[in-house]
N, C-alpha and C positions, 0 to 999 in steps of 0.2 A: 156138507153131508156128514152123516154120523161117523164115517171112517175118518174123514178129515179132522173132525173134532176130537176123536180119540187119539189121533196122531199128535195134535197140538198139545193135548194133555200129557202124552208120553214125553214129548220133546221138552216141554217146560219142566217136567219132573226130572228129566235127565240133567238139565243144565242149571237149574236153580233150586235144588232141594238140599242146599247146604252140603253138597257132595255126598249125599247119602248112598250113592251107588258105588262109592269107593270100596274096593276089596281090602279088607285087613286080614292079615294072617291069623287064623283062629286054630286053636288046638282042636283035634277031633273030639276031645273029651269035654271041651268047654262049649256050652250052648251059645249060639250066635246072639249078639246083642243088636237090637235095631240101630242101624247106622244113623248117626246124628244125635243119638240120645245117650251116649256114654258120658255120664257126669261123674266127675271126681268128687266124692263126698268124704272119703277117708284118705288124707294125705299119705298115710303109711302104705297105701296100696298103689301109689303113683306109677311104680315100675311094673305093674301087672299087665299093662296094655301099651300099645304103641302110640295111641292118640286118645286124648280126652276132649270132649266137645263143650262149647258154650262156656269158656273160661272167663271168669271175672277177674280183672286186675285190681290189686290193691292200690291205694294212692302212692305207696312207696314204690311199687313196681312201675307205675306210670312215671314217676319222677326220675327213677333210675334210667328208664328207657330214654326219656328226653335228654338226660345228662349225657348218655353214651352217644346219642345222635349228634348232639352239639359238639362233643369232643372230636368225633371222627369227621366233622365238617369244617373244622378250624383251618386245616390246610387244604386248599383247593388245587385241582389239577391245573398245570400251567396253561395259559390261554392258547398257545400254539398247539398244545396237545389236545385241548378241547375241540379245536377246529378239525384236527386230524381225526379224532374219534367220530365227529359228525360226518366227515367226508367218507370214512371207511366203514361206517356203521352197517352198511348194506352188503359189504363184500363178504361172501361166504368163503371161509378158509377151505383150501383143497382137502384138508383132513376131514372136514365135516361132510364133504361130498361123498367120501368113502364111507363115513359113518352112517349116511343116509341108507346105504345098502343094508347095513345091519339093522337099522331101525325099521326097515320094511317088515322084518319078521314080527315086530311087536304089533304092527297094525293087523296082523292075522290072529293075534291072541285075544280076540273079542268073541263074546257069546251073547246070544239072545235067549232069555229064559222062556218058560212055557207060556206065560201070559203076555208075551210079545213086548215086554218092556226091556229097557237096556240093562245090560250087565257088563261092566268093563273091568279088565284086570286092574286098571287104574282109572279113577274118575276123570271125566273130561277136563275138569279144572286143574287137578293135580298133574295130569299128563301134559296139559298145555303149559303149565308152569315149568315142568322139566324141559320141554322142548325149547321154550324161549330162553330159559336160563342158560342152556347149553349153546345157544346160537347167538343172535346178533340183534342190533337195534335197527330202527327204520330211519334211513338217512334222508337228506333233502333232495337227492337226485336219484333217478331210476337207473339201476344197473341193467335190469331186465325189464324195459318198458313193454307194456302190452301193445302189440301191433298185430294186425290181421295178416299173418303170413299165409303161404299156400296151404299148409296143413290145417291151420285154424279155419281158413275159409272153407276148406273141404268139410271140416267138422260141422260148420254151420249148415251146410247144405245137406250133409248126410244125416244129421241128427233128426230122428223121427219126431222129436218134440218141436223142431223148428220149421216144420212144413205147414203150408196153408195158414199162415198167421196173418191177421189183419194188422193195420197200422195204427189202431186206436191206442195201443200201449206206448207208442213212441215212434221215433224216426226210423228205427231199424225195422225193416219189413219182415225179417226173419232172424231169430236169435235163439240160442239154446234155451229150452224151457219155456218158449213163448206160448205154448198151448196149455201149460200147467195152470192150476188154480191156486196152488199154495207153494210158495218159493222161499227157500232158506239160503243164506250166505254165511259161510264160515270164513272169517278173516284170519289169515295166518294159519293155514291148514297143516303146514309142515308135511310130514310123511304120511299123514292120513289116519292118525290114531283115533280120531273121533269121526272121521268121514265115513268109514266103512260100517260101523255099527248103525249110524244114521241111515246109510243106504239100505241096510237090511230091513229097516222098517219102511223106507220109501218104496221099495220094490213091491211091497204088499199094500201100499196106500195109493190108489189111483189119483192122478191129478197133482202129485207132488213132485218137486224138483229141487236139487241141491246144487248151489254154486259154491266153489271153494277156491280161495286164492292164496298165493304166497309169493314173495318177491324172489325166492330162491328157485331157479328153474329146475335144479336137481330134485327138489322136494316135489314139485308139480309133476315132473316126469315119473317119479316113483308112484304117485297117486294114480296117474293115467295107466301105468303098466300093471297095476294090481289086478288080480283076477276078478275082484268084485266090482271093478269100475265099469260102468255102463253109461254111455252117452244118452241113453233114453231117460235116465234119472239124475245125471250129474254132469257138471261142466267144471273142470279144473283149469285154472288159467293163472298166468304170471301177472302180478300187479303190485305196484308200490302205492299204498294208500296215502302216502305223504305227498304224492304228486297229483295235484288237482287237474292237471292238463291231460292226464292219461284217461282214456275212455274205458268204461266198463263194457263188457260184451252184452249188455242189456240196458233198457231204458231206466230212467228214474221212476220212483214210486210204484215199484212192482213187487217188492219183497215183503213177506209176512214176518220173517224172523231174521235177525242178524246176530251171529255169535261173535263176541269180541272178548276173547279169553287170553289173558296174559300176553296181550299185544300192545296195548296203549302204553304200558310202562316202559317199553323199549324205545319210545319215540321222544324226541326232545320236547320238553314242556312247552316251548313256544309254538310247536306245531300240532299239539294235541287237539286244540279247539277246532282247527281247520279239518282235521281228520274226522272228528265227531260230526261236524257240520255236514261234511260230504256224505258220510254214511247215513245220516238222518234223511237226506234227500232221496236215498234209495228205497226207504221204507214207504209202503202204501199207508194211507190213513188207517189207523188202528193197528199198524204193524208194531212189532216188539223188538227191542234191542236188549240182548242178554249179556251182561258184563260181569267179569270176575278178574281181579288183579291184586297185586300186593298192597297191603295196608300199612299205614304209618307205624313205625317202631316194630315191624316184623323182625324176627331174629336175623334174617338176611341183611337188613339195614344196619342193625347194631353190630354186626360182625365185621363191617368194613374198617380197614385201618386208615389212618390219616394219609391224605394224599390221593385218595380215590374219589373224592367228592367233586363232581362237575359243577353243580349248583345246588341250591337248597333242596334236599331230599332226592337228589338225582346223582347216581354214582356210576362209576365204570368198574367192571370186574377185571381180574387179572388177564382174562382172554380178550379184552377189548369190548365185550358186550356191555350194554348200559341198562340201567333199571331205575325206575321212579317208584316212590312209595306214597300212595294216596291217602287222603282222608275222605270220609263219605261226603263231607260238605263240598270238597273239590269236585268229586264225581257228580254230585247233584247239580252244581253250578254249570259244569261243562254241558251236560245233557239238557239242562233247562235252557241254556243259551242257544242250543241247537233246535229248540222248539219241542222237545220231548217232555212227557209228563211222568213223574215218578210213580211206579207201581210197587217197587220194592227197592230199598237201599239200606243195607245193613253191614255192620262190621262182624265178620266171622272170626272169632278168637278161639284158638285151640292150643292145647298143650301137646306137643310132639315129643315122644320119649325114645331115647336110645337105650334100650334095656341092658344091652351088653356093656356099654360104656357108662351107664348110669348118668346120662346127660339129659337135661330137660330144656326144651326150646319153646318159647312163646311164639306161636305163629299167628299172623294177622292177615286177613284178606278182606277185600271189599267185594260184596256180591250184590248186584243190582239188576233191576228190570225196569226199562223205560219204554214208554209207548208213544207213538205218534198220534196226535189228536185226530179224531174223525173229521173235524173241520180245522183248517188252518187258523192261526191266531187272527190273521187279517179278516178272514171270512167270519170268524166268531164275533169280532168287533163290529163288523158291518151288520151282522144279524142283530146284535144287541142294539145298535143305533136305530135300526128299522122298527124294533119293537119297543 
């Protein structure tokens, strides 16, 4: 329908417009500059703004970045400590559980402007980066595995979207959002800083439904307790994407969009492909996966001291959280192996400025959009043979 198409356009613009919806502090006397188009043409004016877009690195800057990354990777974390960080990657510190209560306020600092497009105090991508940076990686075992307890079973039966569903979509006779015609999943939803602006659009777009998951039960509880949460349009659940044995509360091949924002970098590199493969199975033919994460030689990578490197381009922070820094070729390869086709895959380079301290930081992110083919590769091959 027209409404659904309009919603798809708005969602894509929100998630993959080079973070153009990011709010930057502007003086009331200074006219607003179109976000994503602030280009630094005069180096003497570098400290006039907090961020400059589309930065081009010189060969010298590129070589210096490689040198720093090589230097801080010389001393690796001890093997026994690497195993410890893998085991404990999913354990949420008690302090963070308390901080979630504070973060709940930020989920209410969202606005929808007059033309019904998104406007966030912080862009989804930047907000996702902050959340995962402050938190934890994805481990090999589930601390909070998804099981259908009594409350969840009740939610399935009480959910108005889960009534009178046929079995054509999968083995589950009834599941949240089964009557919807357009479904979205946000992986690693945290306290819901991007969930609720999306929900404000969903509630005005018939036939749409949002799934959101996180392996921290405290985060999911916060999302569910928010005043904007409504099981008619949303299902929040606890899930560890690294555990293939854990069932999702819906069948495969029903999702139109998956948001994977600053999540994959927290996962051990050996497990990333499995996570991407599993998520790809959830997409319906033609469905889209929207990705954003840290890029190679981002300032965050270059600032690590020796002894924090777990493996090549994979580090542990002082708080025990882990982070990987991607190239766009690595991202393309992972999603291609999962059977998805590139729609967009770019390096987003920006210059972030601390005007008070007169500090410049080269930020690098990978921003991508991959689509599931309308026909599987096997079917495409068979069709080609027949013709």
